[in-house]
N, C-alpha and C positions, 0 to 999 in steps of 0.2 A: 309926480309925473317926470321928475327927470332922476329920479334913483331908474326907471323902470326903463327910460331909453340908453342911459349910462348899462346898465346891464345888457341890454341887448347890441349894442355895437361891440361892448367887451370881447366877447367871443370873436365879432366877425375881426376886431383888430387882431386878433391874436391869430388868425387863420393866413391874415395877410401879411403877418413878418414870419410866420413859419414856411408859408410857399414864396416866398421873396427868398429866405436865405436858404432852403431848397434849389429854387432857381440861382442862385448864386454856385452853390456846392455843383450842381449840373454842368455852367456856364464853366468852371473851372476842369472839370471834368472834359469836356467838351475840347476846350482849349488844350489842353496836356494831351489829346491821344487826336489832335488833327480833324475834331469834329465827332459828332456823336448822335445815336439814333436813341429809341427807347422802347418800352414796354411796360403797360400796368399792369400790375397782377396783387388781385386781392388776397387779403391775408385774414381776412374776417375783421373780427373785433379789436385788431392789433393794427389795422390800417393798411395801405397799400404799400407792394414795392414797386419802384422805379427801379426799372433794370436799365441800366445803361452800356452800348455797346460804341467801343471809339474807331472810327473808319481805321485806324493799325491793328482791332481785335483787340485790344486792352478791352477788359468788361470791372465793372461793377454796381452797386446797387445802394436805392436810401430808400429810407421808410418812412413816408408818408401818416400825419394820424387817420387821414380818412381819404378816400379816391377824388373827392370836387379838393383839398389840399394839392393831392399830387397832381391832377390835371391843370389845375391853376399853376402849378410851380415850372410841368411843364412845359406849359403856353409863353409863361414869361420867358422862359429861356429861350425860346424857340426850337426847343427839341420836338423831330419828327419821329411821332408815335407808331407804330405797330400793331395791330390788334393781339395778335399772335405771335410767340417766340418759335417761330419753324422755320423753314426753307433758305433763303439766301441773307435774311437778317440773322438766323441762329450760325448758319456757316460763317459768318464774319467773325466770331469768336474764336480767340487764340488761344489753347491753355498752353499750361506750360507743367514742368514735373512736379510743382505741388499739389496743383487738382489731379492729375493723374494718379499720386499717391493716394492723396487723400478719396477722393470722390470713388475711384477703381482700383485703390490699394487692395482689398481684399481678394479680390476678383483676379489680379496678378501679380500676387505674390508680396506687395507692399503689405506696411503698416497699417493694421484695423484702426478703425474708429472708434475700437471700445477704449470707454476709461481706463482700463488695466493696462494699456499700451503707450499710456502719453506719461 
């Protein structure tokens, strides 16, 4: 019986450690950007993306191995979560030259994203 109990708590302990690590990273992002808000986006079997938008318009993301761990990390970090990435929340994002050339480069005459141009 002791083996069964140890096996059941091991994944929970790992999930707790991962959530704590993600919460620490969310906190560091928030501190560096004057606060932050977020949105959780399913990635399928890969997990859940935690999209972060700072009060200064800076943005980034983290990937959690499951939606439950992403929610737990956001809660631990005190992150305000949005249901979707649109409206006022999306308008807070400030993009720079890198984003324009990489994500919209083809349409704007910038470098394409193909492997032959990298």
